C-alpha positions as CSV (number, residue, x, y, z in Angstrom):
1,M,-128.4,-64.6,64.1
2,K,-125.2,-62.9,65.4
3,T,-126.2,-63.7,69.0
4,I,-126.7,-67.4,68.2
5,I,-123.4,-67.7,66.4
6,L,-121.6,-65.9,69.4
7,L,-123.4,-68.2,71.9
8,I,-122.4,-71.3,69.9
9,I,-118.7,-70.2,69.7
10,L,-118.6,-69.5,73.4
11,T,-120.2,-72.9,74.2
12,I,-117.6,-74.6,71.9
13,L,-114.8,-72.6,73.7
14,L,-116.0,-73.7,77.1
15,F,-116.2,-77.3,76.0
16,S,-112.7,-77.1,74.5
17,G,-111.4,-75.5,77.8
18,F,-113.0,-78.3,79.7
19,L,-111.4,-81.0,77.6
20,I,-108.0,-79.4,77.5
21,S,-107.9,-78.8,81.3
22,L,-109.2,-82.3,82.0
23,I,-106.6,-84.0,79.7
24,I,-103.7,-81.9,81.0
25,G,-104.9,-82.5,84.6
26,L,-105.1,-86.3,84.0
27,I,-101.7,-86.4,82.2
28,K,-99.9,-84.3,84.9
29,K,-102.0,-85.9,87.7
30,R,-102.8,-82.4,89.1
31,K,-106.0,-82.4,91.1
32,S,-106.5,-78.7,90.8
33,L,-106.7,-78.9,87.0
34,I,-109.2,-81.7,87.2
35,I,-111.3,-79.7,89.6
36,T,-111.0,-76.7,87.3
37,S,-112.1,-78.8,84.4
38,I,-115.2,-80.0,86.3
39,F,-116.0,-76.4,87.2
40,I,-115.6,-75.4,83.5
41,F,-117.8,-78.4,82.5
42,I,-120.6,-77.2,84.9
43,I,-120.4,-73.7,83.3
44,F,-120.5,-75.4,79.9
45,I,-123.6,-77.3,80.7
46,G,-125.4,-74.1,81.9
47,F,-124.2,-72.1,79.0
48,G,-125.0,-74.9,76.5
49,G,-128.6,-75.1,78.0
50,W,-129.0,-71.3,77.7
51,T,-127.7,-71.4,74.1
52,G,-130.1,-74.2,73.3
53,L,-133.0,-72.3,74.9
54,T,-132.1,-69.1,72.9
55,I,-132.0,-71.0,69.6
56,T,-135.3,-72.7,70.4
57,K,-137.0,-69.4,71.3
58,K,-135.8,-67.7,68.1
59,S,-136.8,-70.6,66.0
60,I,-140.3,-70.7,67.5
61,N,-140.7,-67.0,67.0
62,K,-139.6,-67.3,63.3
63,V,-142.0,-70.1,62.7
64,K,-144.9,-68.1,64.3
65,E,-144.0,-65.1,62.2
66,T,-143.9,-67.3,59.0
67,L,-147.3,-68.9,59.8
68,K,-149.0,-65.7,60.8
69,P,-151.9,-65.0,58.4
70,R,-151.3,-62.0,56.1
71,T,-153.5,-58.9,56.4
72,G,-155.7,-57.8,53.5
73,K,-153.2,-54.9,52.8
74,E,-150.3,-57.4,52.7
75,I,-152.1,-59.6,50.2
76,Y,-153.0,-56.6,48.1
77,I,-149.4,-55.4,48.0
78,A,-148.2,-58.9,47.1
79,L,-150.6,-59.0,44.2
80,F,-150.5,-55.5,42.9
81,G,-147.7,-53.6,44.5
82,E,-147.9,-50.6,46.8
83,P,-151.0,-48.5,46.0
84,T,-150.3,-45.0,44.7
85,D,-153.3,-43.6,46.5
86,D,-155.0,-44.1,49.8
87,C,-158.3,-45.2,48.1
88,V,-157.8,-48.9,48.6
89,K,-159.9,-50.6,51.3
90,V,-159.8,-54.4,51.5
91,I,-163.2,-55.7,52.5
92,N,-162.7,-59.4,52.6
93,K,-159.9,-61.9,51.8
94,Q,-159.0,-65.5,51.7
95,D,-155.3,-66.1,51.4
96,Q,-153.5,-69.0,49.7
97,E,-152.1,-70.4,52.9
98,F,-151.0,-73.8,51.5
99,P,-150.4,-73.4,47.7
100,V,-151.1,-77.1,46.9
101,I,-154.4,-77.1,48.8
102,D,-155.5,-73.5,48.5
103,Y,-155.2,-72.9,44.8
104,A,-156.2,-69.2,44.8
105,I,-156.1,-65.9,46.6
106,W,-159.6,-64.4,46.8
107,L,-159.9,-60.6,47.5
108,H,-162.7,-58.1,47.7
109,F,-161.7,-54.5,47.9
110,E,-162.9,-50.9,47.2
111,T,-160.6,-48.7,45.1
112,C,-160.6,-45.6,42.9
113,P,-160.5,-45.6,39.1
114,I,-156.8,-44.3,39.0
115,E,-155.7,-47.3,41.2
116,L,-157.6,-49.8,39.1
117,K,-156.0,-48.3,36.0
118,R,-152.5,-48.8,37.6
119,I,-153.4,-52.4,38.3
120,L,-154.6,-53.1,34.8
121,S,-151.4,-51.5,33.4
122,Q,-149.2,-54.2,35.0
123,H,-150.3,-57.0,32.7
124,D,-152.0,-57.5,29.3
125,Y,-155.6,-58.2,30.6
126,R,-158.4,-59.4,28.3
127,D,-161.5,-57.5,29.1
128,E,-165.2,-58.2,28.7
129,K,-168.4,-56.5,29.7
130,I,-170.9,-58.9,31.3
131,S,-174.6,-58.5,32.1
132,T,-175.2,-60.1,35.5
133,M,-178.9,-60.5,34.8
134,D,-178.2,-63.6,32.7
135,W,-175.2,-64.8,34.6
136,S,-175.7,-67.6,37.1
137,G,-172.9,-66.2,39.2
138,D,-170.8,-69.4,38.8
139,I,-167.1,-68.7,38.6
140,P,-165.1,-71.2,36.4
141,Y,-162.8,-73.2,38.6
142,G,-164.3,-71.4,41.6
143,E,-165.1,-72.6,45.0
144,S,-168.1,-71.5,47.0
145,I,-167.1,-68.5,49.2
146,D,-170.2,-66.8,50.6
147,W,-168.8,-63.3,50.5
148,F,-167.3,-63.6,47.0
149,N,-170.2,-62.5,44.9
150,P,-169.3,-60.3,41.8
151,K,-172.9,-60.4,40.8
152,S,-173.7,-58.1,43.7
153,I,-171.7,-55.3,42.0
154,G,-174.4,-54.3,39.6
155,D,-176.4,-55.3,36.5
156,T,-173.3,-54.9,34.3
157,I,-169.7,-55.6,35.3
158,L,-166.3,-55.5,33.7
159,V,-164.2,-58.7,33.8
160,F,-160.5,-58.5,33.3
161,E,-158.4,-61.7,33.0
162,Y,-154.7,-62.2,32.6
163,S,-152.8,-65.5,32.4
164,T,-149.3,-66.5,31.8
165,N,-148.4,-68.4,28.6
166,N,-148.6,-71.8,30.3
167,S,-151.7,-70.7,32.2
168,R,-150.1,-71.6,35.5
169,N,-150.9,-68.1,36.9
170,I,-154.3,-66.6,36.2
171,Q,-155.6,-63.4,37.6
172,T,-159.3,-62.4,37.2
173,L,-160.8,-59.1,38.3
174,W,-164.5,-58.5,38.4
175,T,-165.1,-54.7,38.7
176,S,-168.0,-52.3,38.9
177,I,-168.6,-50.1,35.9
178,D,-167.3,-47.1,37.9
179,S,-164.2,-49.0,38.8
180,T,-164.7,-48.6,42.6
181,I,-165.5,-52.2,43.7
182,V,-163.3,-55.1,42.7
183,Y,-163.4,-58.9,43.3
184,C,-160.1,-60.6,42.5
185,R,-159.2,-64.3,42.2
186,D,-155.5,-65.0,41.7
187,I,-154.5,-68.5,40.9
188,N,-150.9,-69.1,41.3
189,D,-149.8,-72.7,40.6
């Protein structure tokens, strides 16, 4: 940012120098000042082009960085904070790239019981033990994602759900009984 500001200031100074030398040259009818102003104008055009190119390059890089998809680890940290242990391994993910269109973040990861306990301590989750034998596997307000299958965890799973008072943010965790496999859906409206 400092570079861009410096380039803009130098470009403005060059243009000001061109105008001042041109006006003085025309008023005093001095050919040498008019030629100097033309020379300054040529430098201004080159410098202005370089400034514009630099601003464009930096803007494009910033947009590319902003639109770059997040890694599984980045999504995990955004949802739950930095893990305290090295036991977290994101297996699959689907990020909420466009919040209006993609209503949820979907995450499948392996973890350890201590890390899951840390996650569950962040909010007041409601918990429930579900038998997957009788469960159709349908997830309320869910979309069909072929890798998102909490039923594959085992015959019995634990389901933890947290929602804000206005239910605009809902986080659901489907975990194995031993707390090592987790499927997460985070709806953030």
